[in-house]
N, C-alpha and C positions, 0 to 999 in steps of 0.2 A: 714292637706290641699297643696297639687303639689303646684305650682302653673304653669302657664301658657307663662310663658319663661323658666322655668326647662322644660316641657314639647316640649313644641318643637320642642327646643333644642332635646331630642327625635330623636324626625319629623325631622329631620338633618336641621332646621332653625339654621345660624349663626348671628350673632350680626355683623352688614349694617349700619353705616356710611357715609353718599352722604353730599360732600361741594356743596351747588345750589352756581352759582353765576347767578345772575340773574341783572336785566334791572331798574333802578328806574324808577318809572313813571311817574313822571311829570318831571325828569333829565333823560334822555337814556345819555349821556355819561357817567350817571358814576354806578359801579358795585357794589350792598351789597350783604351781604353772609346769606346762611340760614343753618345749620351744622340739617341738616336729621338724625335721628337714632332710627332703629326698627330691626324685628329678621324678615329677610326673607332668601332666598337658592340659593343659590347662583348656574350656570354662571344667569340665565335667570331671580333670579329679582324679581318677579311680583308683592310684597306688594310696592319695588320701584315706580314699571313702572307704578300699579293706581293711587301713591304716585303725578307723576308725571300730569296725564293726568290730578289728577287735578285742577293739580298750571295751568295749559294751560287753566281749562277750564272754573274755577274761580275769576282769581286773575290775576291785569290787571301786572304786572311782566313781561314780557317775561325772558327765560330763556338765559344765555348764554354757561356754561358748568354745568357739575357737573362729579364727581367724585368720584369713589365710593370706598369704601374701606370694604373689610367683612376677621371675621374670622369666623370659624366653634370650635364653645367653649365647645363640648362634641364633641366627635364619639362612634361610637359605640367598638372601641377597650376599652375605657375607662373606658364603663359600666357596671355591671357587675349586674344583680341583687343576692338575695340573700336565700338563703332557710329556715332560721332561724333565731331567735334573742338575746345573750346573753344577761342578764343581769344584771351588781352586785350589791350590795346593798354599 
């Protein structure tokens, strides 16, 4: 069985990391860091945008800033299908 993460990489998704700074609800002068990581499509980042919409709608800590890093781990030129398999004993 092939992992979902591998299939997503073949579809063009890359590992995306977001460093999210947000204000503490009880102490708005303090910033807290949250690290988010998921496979997403650059440059629009629909998965990250959905997460940030959820954050704004459901969580009390207002966002201060979001820094994004993205890496495509498997590209179309790096992967090729094989037509056969040779098993050696």
